[in-house]
DOSE-708687 format. One record per residue (C-alpha): residue in one letter; x negated, y, z. Coordinates in steps of 0.2 Angstrom, whole numbers, padded with zeros to 4 digits, always signed. Layout:
N
aXYZ/...
This chain:
328
m+0157+0029-0029/a+0152+0040-0016/f+0136+0041-0006/k+0124+0052+0006/a+0106+0057-0001/l+0095+0068+0004/q+0092+0080-0009/v+0078+0092-0012/t+0081+0109-0018/r+0070+0125-0022/t+0075+0141-0015/e+0068+0160-0016/h+0062+0154+0002/g+0054+0138-0001/f+0059+0120-0002/a+0076+0114+0007/p+0080+0096+0009/e+0099+0093+0013/l+0108+0079+0018/v+0122+0079+0004/s+0139+0067-0003/l+0138+0062-0021/e+0145+0050-0034/d+0137+0038-0046/s+0140+0048-0058/d+0126+0061-0052/l+0114+0046-0054/m+0100+0046-0067/d+0098+0035-0083/g+0095+0018-0080/e+0098+0001-0083/v+0100-0006-0064/t+0109+0001-0049/v+0104-0003-0033/a+0113-0002-0017/v+0099+0005-0007/d+0096-0001+0012/y+0079+0006+0016/s+0067+0019+0011/t+0051+0025+0018/v+0041+0042+0024/n+0023+0041+0014/y+0012+0055+0013/k+0016+0059-0003/d+0034+0059+0001/a+0030+0073+0015/l+0020+0082+0002/a+0035+0084-0010/l+0050+0087+0002/s+0038+0102+0010/g+0034+0107-0006/k+0016+0108-0001/a+0012+0100-0017/p+0020+0100-0036/v+0027+0083-0033/v+0044+0086-0037/q+0048+0091-0054/v+0066+0092-0056/f+0078+0100-0046/p+0089+0096-0035/l+0084+0080-0034/i+0083+0065-0021/g+0067+0062-0012/g+0060+0046-0009/i+0045+0037-0017/d+0053+0020-0012/l+0067+0010-0012/a+0074-0008-0006/g+0090-0015-0008/s+0102-0026-0020/v+0106-0026-0038/v+0124-0021-0039/e+0126-0018-0059/s+0113-0023-0070/n+0112-0022-0091/n+0095-0030-0091/p+0095-0049-0092/q+0079-0050-0080/f+0092-0045-0064/k+0109-0048-0058/a+0120-0043-0047/g+0113-0047-0027/d+0096-0051-0033/p+0086-0043-0019/v+0074-0029-0026/l+0062-0015-0025/v+0053+0001-0032/n+0038+0010-0026/g+0032+0024-0036/w+0035+0027-0055/a+0045+0045-0058/l+0054+0041-0040/s+0056+0060-0031/q+0045+0068-0047/t+0058+0067-0061/h+0070+0056-0055/h+0081+0051-0040/g+0072+0043-0027/g+0076+0029-0011/y+0084+0044+0000/a+0101+0039-0006/q+0113+0025-0002/r+0114+0021-0021/a+0101+0022-0036/r+0100+0021-0054/v+0081+0015-0060/k+0073+0007-0077/a+0074-0012-0075/e+0055-0011-0078/w+0051+0000-0062/l+0060-0015-0051/v+0051-0028-0043/h+0060-0043-0035/r+0058-0043-0017/p+0047-0058-0011/a+0057-0071+0000/a+0045-0068+0014/f+0051-0050+0018/d+0068-0046+0022/a+0072-0027+0013/r+0064-0018+0029/q+0049-0027+0031/a+0049-0023+0012/m+0049-0005+0016/a+0038-0006+0032/i+0026-0011+0019/g+0032+0003+0005/t+0022+0011-0007/a+0006+0014+0009/g+0004-0006+0009/y+0007-0009-0007/t-0009+0004-0009/a-0017-0005+0002/m-0017-0023-0005/l-0020-0014-0022/s-0036-0008-0012/v-0040-0025-0007/l-0040-0033-0024/a-0051-0019-0031/l-0063-0023-0018/e-0062-0043-0023/h-0064-0039-0041/n-0080-0032-0037/g-0085-0046-0028/v-0085-0039-0011/k-0082-0057+0002/p-0077-0059+0021/g-0097-0063+0026/d-0104-0051+0016/g-0104-0038+0028/e-0093-0022+0037/i-0078-0015+0027/l-0074+0003+0035/v-0054+0007+0032/t-0054+0027+0037/g-0035+0035+0040/a-0034+0020+0051/n-0018+0024+0058/g-0009+0028+0043/g+0001+0018+0033/v-0011+0013+0021/g-0025+0011+0035/s-0013-0001+0047/v-0009-0013+0032/a-0028-0014+0025/i-0033-0017+0043/a-0019-0031+0046/v-0022-0039+0027/l-0043-0038+0029/g-0040-0046+0045/k-0031-0060+0040/l-0044-0064+0027/g-0057-0064+0038/y-0069-0046+0034/r-0076-0038+0048/v-0066-0024+0049/v-0070-0004+0057/a-0058+0008+0059/s-0059+0026+0059/t-0049+0036+0068/g-0046+0054+0074/r-0033+0044+0089/l-0045+0035+0099/e-0032+0031+0112/e-0024+0018+0097/a-0040+0010+0097/a-0030-0005+0105/h-0017-0008+0093/l-0029-0004+0078/k-0038-0020+0084/s-0022-0030+0088/l-0021-0027+0070/g-0036-0035+0064/a-0051-0022+0068/a-0065-0028+0074/e-0071-0009+0080/v-0064+0007+0080/i-0075+0024+0076/d-0070+0041+0078/r-0069+0050+0062/q-0077+0067+0066/a-0093+0062+0060/l-0089+0056+0044/g-0077+0072+0041/e-0091+0084+0043/a-0103+0089+0028/g-0118+0075+0026/k-0130+0072+0016/p-0128+0063+0000/v-0137+0048+0004/q-0136+0040+0023/k-0143+0024+0030/e-0134+0010+0023/r-0119+0001+0033/w-0103-0003+0023/t-0100-0017+0010/g-0084-0010+0006/a-0072+0003+0010/i-0054+0010+0010/d-0052+0026+0011/s-0036+0035+0009/v-0044+0053+0017/g-0056+0061+0001/s-0065+0076+0005/h-0082+0075+0016/t-0075+0059+0022/l-0077+0048+0005/a-0094+0056+0001/n-0101+0052+0018/v-0093+0033+0016/l-0101+0033-0002/a-0119+0040+0006/q-0115+0025+0020/t-0109+0010+0008/r-0122-0002+0003/y-0129-0007-0012/r-0119-0015-0023/g-0105-0010-0013/t-0088-0004-0018/v-0076+0011-0011/a-0057+0009-0014/a-0051+0028-0015/c-0033+0028-0014/g-0028+0045-0004/l-0032+0065+0000/a-0029+0067+0018/q-0041+0079+0020/g-0041+0085+0003/s-0045+0082-0015/d-0060+0088-0016/l-0077+0076-0017/p-0094+0085-0012/t-0106+0074-0016/t-0120+0071-0029/v-0122+0054-0040/l-0137+0047-0030/p-0126+0033-0021/f-0121+0027-0039/i-0139+0027-0047/l-0150+0025-0033/r-0137+0011-0023/n-0126+0004-0039/v-0110+0010-0028/t-0094+0009-0035/l-0082+0019-0033/a-0063+0011-0036/g-0050+0022-0041/i-0031+0015-0035/d-0016+0022-0043/s-0001+0016-0035/v+0011+0026-0044/n+0009+0018-0064/a+0002+0004-0059/p+0005-0008-0073/q+0020-0021-0068/p+0009-0037-0068/v-0003-0027-0056/r+0012-0023-0045/e+0018-0042-0045/e+0001-0047-0037/a+0001-0034-0026/w+0016-0040-0018/r+0013-0058-0021/r-0002-0058-0010/l+0005-0047+0003/a+0016-0061+0005/t+0002-0072+0009/d-0010-0062+0016/l+0001-0050+0027/d+0007-0057+0043/p+0026-0052+0045/s+0025-0052+0064/l+0012-0036+0062/l+0023-0027+0052/e+0034-0023+0067/s+0020-0016+0079/m+0015-0003+0066/t+0031+0003+0061/t+0044+0015+0069/q+0065+0018+0059/v+0073+0034+0057/g+0089+0037+0047/l+0089+0050+0032/a+0093+0065+0045/d+0077+0062+0053/v+0065+0063+0038/p+0062+0081+0039/r+0056+0080+0057/v+0045+0064+0051/v+0038+0076+0038/d+0031+0089+0051/d+0025+0075+0063/l+0016+0067+0049/f+0007+0085+0044/a+0005+0086+0062/g-0005+0065+0065/r+0010+0062+0077/v+0014+0047+0066/r+0008+0030+0069/g+0010+0017+0055/r+0023+0016+0044/v+0040+0025+0045/v+0056+0015+0038/v+0072+0025+0033/d+0088+0017+0037/v+0098+0026+0023/n+0115+0018+0029/a+0113+0026+0048/
């Protein structure tokens, strides 16, 4: 069967994403074939399509680290034709064809049965970014951070991780402070559940390794000086979940927040998380994320628009989540 896809190739001039027509015979090995309805554009997708980081390791390769659709064929008894499913991460857009296509063939152990609370579009409005946000919330809970304990900081608040994190934390009853470089979006962030919005500038500059205590917990998708300052401002026995590197992969800090204030830095990996952890995250999203908030943080594009969205994302012009209708 012929289908369209956004494929990444490498040329002497760099990376080149292009729309192509492929056949089922072009798909890679896997037990389950999926008719894809939607994918997303995440920061990792932008890195992959632009070549700014060595995400794609096999060429040519269909991009897209997320997909949602329904099973067409399955050689695994856990999945049957018609089952609504989704995939986040694993090898998609790295060594295996991803979600920027109308068809996908993947390993059965990568699939998650889509929660009934979400349709395919809503599942991708959440996508890896929202699933990562939920993993971060679970990390805070695991370390005993409870509503009422104090303020929770969310950095990169206008991004996909930040938007969903605010919505989930707000519904759970936490007092959320959103850090952003776009203060004109304050009303939107408060509508998601933020109690306060602050300018990211001070957090993004070099600071002292130990500062005045404020945050009981934090979810950081920025890294670099921002993460260092968040750690320096975290209260005794607080927890910071680190899940991104929008500012940089460096961490210019010292051991002082950890040995003087017993701060926990919890690393969040969404790509290779064990299946039970993924299923728990999606189960919690189905109960702890208000689906009505998804629409306000989501825009929709077609496959041909993805390269433009990548440029907008790097320029800081993307708010919330971008859903890709692969059939548009």
